[in-house]
TILOKOL-854589 format. One record per residue (C-alpha): residue number from 1; x, y, z; residue in three letters. Coordinates in Angstrom, 2 decimals. Last residue first. Example, Ala and Ser with C-alpha at 12.3 -4.5 7.8 and 13.67 -1.06 7.14 Angstrom:
! TILOKOL-854589
(2, (13.67, -1.06, 7.14), 'ser')
(1, (12.30, -4.50, 7.80), 'ala')
This chain:
! TILOKOL-854589
(361, (58.66, 13.59, -22.21), 'gly')
(360, (61.07, 12.77, -19.34), 'ala')
(359, (64.48, 14.56, -20.14), 'leu')
(358, (67.46, 14.22, -21.94), 'ser')
(357, (70.11, 17.05, -22.97), 'val')
(356, (72.54, 16.08, -26.48), 'val')
(355, (75.39, 17.68, -27.40), 'phe')
(354, (77.16, 17.10, -30.30), 'arg')
(353, (80.44, 19.18, -31.43), 'thr')
(352, (82.60, 18.48, -34.60), 'gly')
(351, (83.15, 14.55, -35.51), 'gln')
(350, (81.16, 12.87, -33.08), 'his')
(349, (82.57, 10.44, -30.72), 'ala')
(348, (82.75, 13.88, -27.96), 'arg')
(347, (79.14, 13.74, -27.31), 'asp')
(346, (78.79, 16.09, -24.38), 'leu')
(345, (76.48, 15.03, -22.25), 'val')
(344, (73.43, 16.94, -20.99), 'val')
(343, (70.70, 14.73, -18.86), 'thr')
(342, (67.67, 16.62, -17.95), 'ala')
(341, (65.96, 17.38, -14.52), 'arg')
(340, (64.43, 20.12, -16.53), 'leu')
(339, (65.17, 22.83, -13.51), 'ser')
(338, (68.69, 21.56, -13.69), 'gln')
(337, (68.45, 21.08, -17.97), 'ala')
(336, (67.74, 25.14, -17.43), 'met')
(335, (70.86, 25.54, -14.98), 'ser')
(334, (73.07, 23.58, -16.92), 'gly')
(333, (72.17, 25.21, -20.28), 'val')
(332, (72.78, 28.98, -18.26), 'ile')
(331, (76.41, 28.12, -16.47), 'leu')
(330, (77.19, 26.92, -20.04), 'ser')
(329, (76.21, 30.10, -21.79), 'gly')
(328, (78.07, 32.43, -19.24), 'leu')
(327, (81.06, 29.89, -19.95), 'gly')
(326, (82.46, 34.23, -20.70), 'ser')
(325, (83.87, 33.05, -24.66), 'gly')
(324, (86.31, 30.16, -24.79), 'lys')
(323, (87.85, 28.07, -21.98), 'pro')
(322, (91.38, 27.55, -22.10), 'ala')
(321, (92.64, 23.91, -22.70), 'ala')
(320, (92.24, 21.41, -20.08), 'asp')
(319, (88.53, 19.72, -20.28), 'glu')
(318, (89.68, 19.67, -24.03), 'asp')
(317, (88.08, 21.79, -26.81), 'pro')
(316, (84.58, 21.44, -28.59), 'tyr')
(315, (85.02, 20.37, -32.02), 'gly')
(314, (86.64, 22.01, -35.49), 'val')
(313, (82.79, 22.05, -37.10), 'gly')
(312, (80.07, 19.32, -37.73), 'asp')
(311, (78.17, 20.72, -35.78), 'asp')
(310, (75.57, 19.22, -33.73), 'glu')
(309, (72.52, 20.30, -31.15), 'val')
(308, (70.43, 17.26, -29.91), 'val')
(307, (67.29, 17.33, -28.13), 'leu')
(306, (65.66, 14.28, -26.71), 'arg')
(305, (62.77, 13.58, -25.19), 'leu')
(304, (61.86, 10.36, -23.19), 'met')
(303, (59.12, 8.65, -22.66), 'glu')
(302, (60.02, 5.66, -20.18), 'gly')
(301, (63.28, 4.81, -18.20), 'glu')
(300, (63.81, 2.04, -20.15), 'glu')
(299, (63.38, 4.07, -23.19), 'ala')
(298, (60.97, 5.57, -25.35), 'thr')
(297, (61.61, 8.40, -27.34), 'asp')
(296, (60.23, 11.92, -28.09), 'arg')
(295, (62.01, 14.12, -30.41), 'gln')
(294, (63.82, 17.09, -31.22), 'leu')
(293, (66.53, 17.86, -33.70), 'arg')
(292, (68.79, 20.88, -34.11), 'ile')
(291, (71.45, 20.82, -36.69), 'arg')
(290, (74.48, 23.60, -37.21), 'val')
(289, (75.28, 24.43, -41.09), 'gln')
(288, (78.84, 25.69, -41.77), 'gly')
(287, (81.18, 28.08, -43.75), 'ala')
(286, (84.32, 28.85, -43.35), 'gln')
(285, (86.87, 31.55, -43.62), 'glu')
(284, (85.84, 32.91, -40.30), 'arg')
(283, (86.65, 29.13, -38.61), 'pro')
(282, (83.86, 27.35, -37.94), 'tyr')
(281, (82.61, 25.62, -34.70), 'ala')
(280, (83.33, 29.02, -32.19), 'tyr')
(279, (80.53, 31.43, -32.65), 'lys')
(278, (77.83, 29.79, -34.88), 'leu')
(277, (78.06, 26.47, -32.10), 'ala')
(276, (77.86, 28.98, -29.43), 'asn')
(275, (74.88, 30.28, -30.08), 'thr')
(274, (72.93, 27.09, -31.08), 'val')
(273, (74.13, 25.75, -27.45), 'leu')
(272, (72.90, 28.67, -26.08), 'glu')
(271, (69.80, 29.54, -27.49), 'asn')
(270, (68.64, 25.84, -28.13), 'val')
(269, (69.26, 25.49, -23.81), 'ile')
(268, (67.27, 28.93, -23.22), 'leu')
(267, (64.74, 27.66, -25.88), 'gly')
(266, (64.02, 24.20, -23.18), 'ile')
(265, (64.09, 26.34, -20.44), 'pro')
(264, (61.71, 28.13, -21.64), 'val')
(263, (59.07, 25.40, -23.45), 'ala')
(262, (59.02, 23.54, -19.95), 'lys')
(261, (57.58, 25.92, -17.75), 'asp')
(260, (55.26, 25.96, -21.16), 'thr')
(259, (54.04, 22.30, -20.92), 'glu')
(258, (55.29, 20.32, -23.62), 'val')
(257, (53.73, 19.87, -26.98), 'arg')
(256, (55.96, 17.68, -29.95), 'ile')
(255, (55.31, 17.00, -33.44), 'pro')
(254, (58.46, 16.09, -34.31), 'asp')
(253, (61.23, 18.71, -34.84), 'val')
(252, (64.06, 19.04, -36.93), 'thr')
(251, (66.18, 22.42, -37.48), 'leu')
(250, (68.79, 23.60, -39.93), 'glu')
(249, (70.78, 26.35, -38.91), 'ile')
(248, (72.87, 27.19, -41.66), 'gln')
(247, (76.64, 30.03, -41.36), 'arg')
(246, (76.76, 32.25, -43.81), 'ala')
(245, (80.33, 33.49, -44.84), 'pro')
(244, (82.01, 36.56, -42.63), 'asp')
(243, (82.39, 39.44, -44.14), 'gly')
(242, (81.57, 41.58, -40.60), 'gly')
(241, (78.36, 42.62, -42.03), 'gly')
(240, (76.55, 41.19, -43.78), 'ala')
(239, (77.72, 38.19, -41.67), 'asp')
(238, (76.60, 39.63, -38.41), 'thr')
(237, (73.08, 40.62, -39.98), 'ala')
(236, (72.83, 36.34, -41.36), 'gln')
(235, (73.87, 35.30, -38.04), 'thr')
(234, (70.77, 38.07, -36.47), 'ala')
(233, (68.66, 36.15, -39.00), 'arg')
(232, (69.73, 32.74, -38.25), 'gln')
(231, (69.18, 32.85, -35.11), 'met')
(230, (65.56, 34.92, -35.50), 'glu')
(229, (64.03, 32.68, -37.81), 'glu')
(228, (65.42, 29.06, -35.59), 'val')
(227, (63.23, 30.73, -32.55), 'leu')
(226, (60.57, 31.19, -34.80), 'gly')
(225, (61.56, 27.82, -35.70), 'ala')
(224, (61.59, 26.16, -32.23), 'leu')
(223, (58.37, 27.56, -31.10), 'tyr')
(222, (56.34, 25.78, -34.22), 'asp')
(221, (58.19, 23.06, -33.56), 'asp')
(220, (57.24, 22.38, -30.18), 'met')
(219, (54.34, 23.04, -29.90), 'glu')
(218, (53.33, 24.80, -26.29), 'val')
(217, (51.64, 23.81, -23.52), 'phe')
(216, (49.29, 25.29, -20.80), 'glu')
(215, (47.76, 28.95, -22.45), 'val')
(214, (46.14, 27.31, -26.00), 'asp')
(213, (43.85, 28.38, -28.12), 'asp')
(212, (47.35, 30.40, -29.70), 'gly')
(211, (48.34, 33.80, -30.26), 'asn')
(210, (49.24, 34.73, -26.49), 'tyr')
(209, (50.59, 31.60, -26.07), 'leu')
(208, (52.68, 31.75, -29.27), 'arg')
(207, (54.18, 35.74, -27.79), 'arg')
(206, (54.97, 34.11, -24.64), 'his')
(205, (57.10, 31.87, -25.87), 'val')
(204, (58.44, 33.81, -28.14), 'leu')
(203, (59.30, 36.35, -25.53), 'thr')
(202, (61.52, 33.96, -23.68), 'val')
(201, (63.91, 32.99, -26.51), 'ala')
(200, (64.08, 36.93, -26.90), 'glu')
(199, (65.31, 37.76, -23.73), 'val')
(198, (68.19, 35.30, -24.21), 'arg')
(197, (68.29, 36.95, -27.79), 'glu')
(196, (68.62, 40.18, -26.10), 'ala')
(195, (71.46, 38.73, -23.75), 'ala')
(194, (73.37, 37.60, -26.39), 'gln')
(193, (73.56, 41.19, -27.47), 'arg')
(192, (74.28, 42.50, -24.92), 'leu')
(191, (78.18, 39.86, -24.72), 'met')
(190, (78.83, 41.18, -27.95), 'gln')
(189, (78.31, 45.05, -27.55), 'arg')
(188, (80.66, 43.81, -24.30), 'ala')
(187, (83.41, 42.15, -26.42), 'val')
(186, (83.15, 45.31, -29.21), 'pro')
(185, (83.80, 47.86, -27.03), 'asp')
(184, (82.26, 50.86, -28.47), 'thr')
(183, (78.67, 50.13, -26.81), 'val')
(182, (76.01, 52.93, -28.31), 'lys')
(181, (74.35, 49.97, -30.81), 'arg')
(180, (74.61, 47.49, -27.16), 'ala')
(179, (72.89, 50.52, -25.09), 'gln')
(178, (70.39, 50.22, -28.22), 'leu')
(177, (70.07, 46.22, -28.66), 'glu')
(176, (69.50, 45.78, -24.44), 'ile')
(175, (66.60, 49.18, -24.48), 'leu')
(174, (64.64, 46.68, -27.98), 'ser')
(173, (65.09, 44.00, -25.83), 'thr')
(172, (63.51, 45.16, -22.77), 'ile')
(171, (60.48, 46.50, -24.88), 'leu')
(170, (60.49, 42.99, -26.46), 'gln')
(169, (60.03, 41.19, -22.79), 'leu')
(168, (57.38, 44.14, -21.90), 'ser')
(167, (55.27, 43.38, -24.72), 'asn')
(166, (55.80, 39.92, -24.10), 'ala')
(165, (55.12, 39.39, -20.54), 'val')
(164, (52.44, 41.72, -21.15), 'arg')
(163, (50.40, 39.65, -24.50), 'his')
(162, (51.35, 36.58, -22.14), 'asn')
(161, (48.99, 38.47, -19.21), 'val')
(160, (46.69, 39.37, -21.60), 'glu')
(159, (46.32, 35.25, -22.61), 'arg')
(158, (46.26, 34.31, -19.45), 'leu')
(157, (42.78, 36.40, -18.65), 'leu')
(156, (41.20, 34.79, -21.70), 'val')
(155, (42.27, 31.14, -20.38), 'ala')
(154, (40.96, 32.38, -17.41), 'gln')
(153, (38.22, 33.19, -18.59), 'gln')
(152, (37.71, 30.26, -20.96), 'ala')
(151, (38.43, 27.99, -17.08), 'ala')
(150, (35.81, 30.12, -15.48), 'leu')
(149, (33.20, 29.11, -17.82), 'ala')
(148, (34.09, 25.67, -18.35), 'glu')
(147, (34.37, 25.27, -14.30), 'leu')
(146, (29.88, 26.71, -14.30), 'arg')
(145, (29.23, 24.90, -17.19), 'asp')
(144, (30.36, 21.79, -15.47), 'arg')
(143, (28.82, 23.23, -12.37), 'ser')
(142, (25.38, 24.08, -13.79), 'glu')
(141, (25.62, 20.35, -15.69), 'arg')
(140, (26.71, 18.73, -12.28), 'val')
(139, (23.79, 20.94, -10.50), 'glu')
(138, (21.45, 19.56, -13.39), 'arg')
(137, (22.88, 15.70, -13.36), 'glu')
(136, (22.29, 15.29, -9.28), 'ala')
(135, (18.58, 17.13, -10.32), 'glu')
(134, (17.32, 14.53, -12.40), 'asp')
(133, (19.12, 11.90, -10.36), 'arg')
(132, (16.85, 12.89, -7.80), 'glu')
(131, (13.90, 13.46, -9.60), 'arg')
(130, (14.05, 10.03, -11.25), 'gln')
(129, (14.91, 8.66, -7.85), 'leu')
(128, (11.18, 10.46, -6.81), 'arg')
(127, (9.54, 9.07, -10.32), 'ala')
(126, (10.35, 5.28, -9.35), 'arg')
(125, (9.71, 5.96, -5.67), 'gly')
(124, (6.22, 7.23, -6.72), 'ile')
(123, (5.50, 4.18, -9.84), 'glu')
(122, (6.17, 1.39, -6.89), 'gln')
(121, (4.33, 2.96, -4.64), 'thr')
(120, (1.41, 3.34, -6.94), 'ile')
(119, (2.07, -0.30, -8.60), 'ser')
(118, (1.81, -1.57, -5.44), 'ala')
(117, (-1.62, 0.51, -3.64), 'gly')
(116, (-2.93, -0.67, -7.68), 'leu')
(115, (-2.03, -4.49, -7.39), 'leu')
(114, (-3.88, -4.95, -3.60), 'glu')
(113, (-7.00, -2.48, -5.49), 'ile')
(112, (-7.69, -4.91, -8.14), 'phe')
(111, (-9.02, -7.53, -5.36), 'ala')
(110, (-12.32, -4.78, -6.42), 'gly')
(109, (-14.87, -7.76, -7.16), 'gln')
(108, (-15.77, -6.11, -10.59), 'val')
(107, (-11.91, -6.70, -12.11), 'asp')
(106, (-9.44, -4.10, -12.93), 'lys')
(105, (-6.45, -4.66, -14.53), 'val')
(104, (-3.44, -2.78, -13.83), 'val')
(103, (-1.45, -0.27, -15.78), 'tyr')
(102, (2.72, 1.18, -15.43), 'asp')
(101, (4.02, 4.55, -15.70), 'ala')
(100, (1.82, 5.50, -17.99), 'ala')
(99, (3.83, 7.74, -21.03), 'gly')
(98, (2.14, 6.74, -24.58), 'ser')
(97, (3.22, 3.37, -24.84), 'lys')
(96, (2.34, 2.95, -21.48), 'leu')
(95, (-1.21, 3.92, -22.63), 'ala')
(94, (-0.92, 1.52, -26.13), 'thr')
(93, (0.12, -2.06, -24.16), 'val')
(92, (-2.66, -0.53, -21.69), 'ala')
(91, (-4.83, -0.85, -24.30), 'ile')
(90, (-3.42, -4.48, -26.57), 'arg')
(89, (-4.72, -6.10, -23.29), 'pro')
(88, (-8.21, -5.24, -23.48), 'glu')
(87, (-9.59, -8.61, -22.72), 'glu')
(86, (-8.32, -7.40, -18.86), 'ala')
(85, (-10.33, -4.66, -18.14), 'gly')
(84, (-8.00, -1.18, -17.90), 'thr')
(83, (-6.26, 1.06, -14.85), 'val')
(82, (-3.73, 2.68, -16.01), 'phe')
(81, (-1.42, 4.53, -14.04), 'ile')
(80, (-0.44, 7.95, -14.14), 'val')
(79, (2.60, 8.90, -12.55), 'pro')
(78, (2.84, 12.65, -10.86), 'pro')
(77, (2.91, 15.36, -13.95), 'pro')
(76, (6.16, 18.06, -14.20), 'ala')
(75, (4.63, 20.41, -16.08), 'pro')
(74, (1.77, 18.54, -18.11), 'leu')
(73, (1.73, 17.12, -21.57), 'ala')
(72, (1.40, 13.62, -19.33), 'cys')
(71, (-1.50, 14.67, -17.88), 'leu')
(70, (-3.70, 15.62, -21.86), 'thr')
(69, (-2.41, 12.25, -23.47), 'ala')
(68, (-3.54, 10.38, -20.26), 'leu')
(67, (-7.19, 11.87, -20.74), 'val')
(66, (-7.77, 10.94, -24.08), 'asp')
(65, (-6.00, 7.99, -23.45), 'leu')
(64, (-8.90, 6.78, -20.77), 'gly')
(63, (-11.48, 7.98, -22.66), 'asp')
(62, (-13.16, 11.54, -23.18), 'gln')
(61, (-16.93, 12.18, -23.24), 'gly')
(60, (-17.74, 9.61, -21.00), 'pro')
(59, (-15.14, 7.65, -19.64), 'met')
(58, (-13.49, 3.61, -20.47), 'tyr')
(57, (-9.79, 3.57, -19.46), 'his')
(56, (-9.72, 4.24, -15.61), 'asp')
(55, (-6.86, 6.48, -14.50), 'leu')
(54, (-5.29, 6.06, -11.67), 'ala')
(53, (-3.33, 9.01, -10.78), 'ile')
(52, (-0.11, 9.54, -8.38), 'ala')
(51, (2.08, 12.40, -5.59), 'asp')
(50, (-1.18, 14.29, -6.14), 'phe')
(49, (-1.03, 18.75, -6.08), 'ala')
(48, (-0.14, 19.82, -8.65), 'gly')
(47, (-3.56, 21.95, -9.09), 'ser')
(46, (-3.46, 20.90, -12.53), 'ser')
(45, (-4.96, 16.83, -11.97), 'ala')
(44, (-8.34, 18.35, -10.23), 'leu')
(43, (-9.00, 20.66, -13.42), 'ala')
(42, (-7.96, 17.22, -15.44), 'leu')
(41, (-10.24, 14.94, -13.45), 'gly')
(40, (-12.76, 16.71, -13.68), 'glu')
(39, (-12.80, 16.44, -17.82), 'ala')
(38, (-11.90, 12.74, -17.56), 'gly')
(37, (-15.40, 12.37, -15.39), 'ser')
(36, (-15.74, 11.08, -12.17), 'thr')
(35, (-13.37, 12.73, -9.89), 'ala')
(34, (-12.26, 10.80, -5.95), 'leu')
(33, (-9.88, 12.34, -4.58), 'val')
(32, (-7.63, 9.70, -2.68), 'val')
(31, (-5.57, 10.66, 0.99), 'thr')
(30, (-3.78, 8.21, 2.01), 'cys')
(29, (-3.20, 6.50, 5.81), 'gly')
(28, (-4.19, 2.89, 5.39), 'ala')
(27, (-6.96, 2.65, 5.75), 'arg')
(26, (-7.39, 6.11, 3.86), 'glu')
(25, (-6.30, 3.52, 1.15), 'phe')
(24, (-8.78, 1.06, 0.91), 'his')
(23, (-12.00, 3.51, 1.53), 'arg')
(22, (-10.70, 5.13, -1.44), 'gln')
(21, (-10.91, 2.59, -3.93), 'val')
(20, (-14.16, 1.10, -2.55), 'leu')
(19, (-15.36, 4.81, -2.92), 'arg')
(18, (-13.87, 4.63, -6.68), 'gly')
(17, (-15.25, 1.96, -7.66), 'ile')
(16, (-19.19, 2.66, -6.80), 'gly')
(15, (-18.73, 5.88, -8.01), 'pro')
(14, (-17.86, 4.18, -11.67), 'asp')
(13, (-16.60, 7.18, -14.26), 'asp')
(12, (-12.88, 6.46, -13.20), 'asp')
(11, (-10.46, 8.98, -12.19), 'ile')
(10, (-8.52, 8.41, -9.14), 'tyr')
(9, (-6.21, 11.06, -7.66), 'leu')
(8, (-3.93, 9.88, -5.34), 'val')
(7, (-2.70, 11.92, -2.29), 'arg')
(6, (0.21, 9.90, -0.20), 'thr')
(5, (0.65, 10.95, 3.46), 'gly')
(4, (0.74, 7.32, 4.94), 'pro')
(3, (2.88, 4.71, 2.91), 'thr')
(2, (1.47, 3.19, -0.78), 'pro')
(1, (0.09, -0.33, -0.15), 'met')
């Protein structure tokens, strides 16, 4: 039987059956409201005050299927139990397809009332579970929409931050280059230009983050291509001014995306190793090439990124030889490798100079 406090609307043009249902359910503490026509039942149902509706099929004016269609069109209708005769299974099936929650077969002795009570209890519970599930899904959708909105807002803010950072770094680069043009000492001028190139390596990351849709990852092929383009342009300008033969930079990069925090150190390492190769690998009268390769490998340690910067020049000096330059580039490479938890290996078996940088991919 339905639980105490349950409100049931019973629509049946037979008042005797209706009173029988009413007395039976009210003994269990339920409230049963009777309607003897479809129109009366619809008027009562529109109040929305019922937990379930039992609906007879044969009634004057509107039969049960017509009333059922209108009931199902109500906002948030309660479950409707269709009541029909034993000889009419086709009507019961039609009622279920039309939106009835369940059906029971009516008999004149009233034995169907127990089945009706059990059906009402079951369908009220099922409707409650459905409402709870719908509410939970609605809350999940709203939470997801809020998170998506916050993520979109955060992406816009991050792009704006990257835009401002890129502009600020570009201003710093311009100031350094302006200072370099005013310095007469060639060593100091070269050091300032190298500092500008290092700042530009960081600027490129922020510029691509601002222009792209993904502010968390950097496409390394695109980033390194831009970095190489900047270094090649600077090299050609130096060659044209100093009479040195052209130095070519060749780039090979697998389609690799890395986190922004990794892209900047990788770019600085590439900048230092390539700049050093361009400066020291080949004698002034000799043209040469510097090759960069970034690929993803599978090793015992798992997925690894391998960065190789190599040339075919005079080779790296022996450990006991006098160092070339200030040594700042080596310090930067070591510091960036430490931040990446990467290893930097000088391959002395290579004819020329080859550095291999390995880090977790």
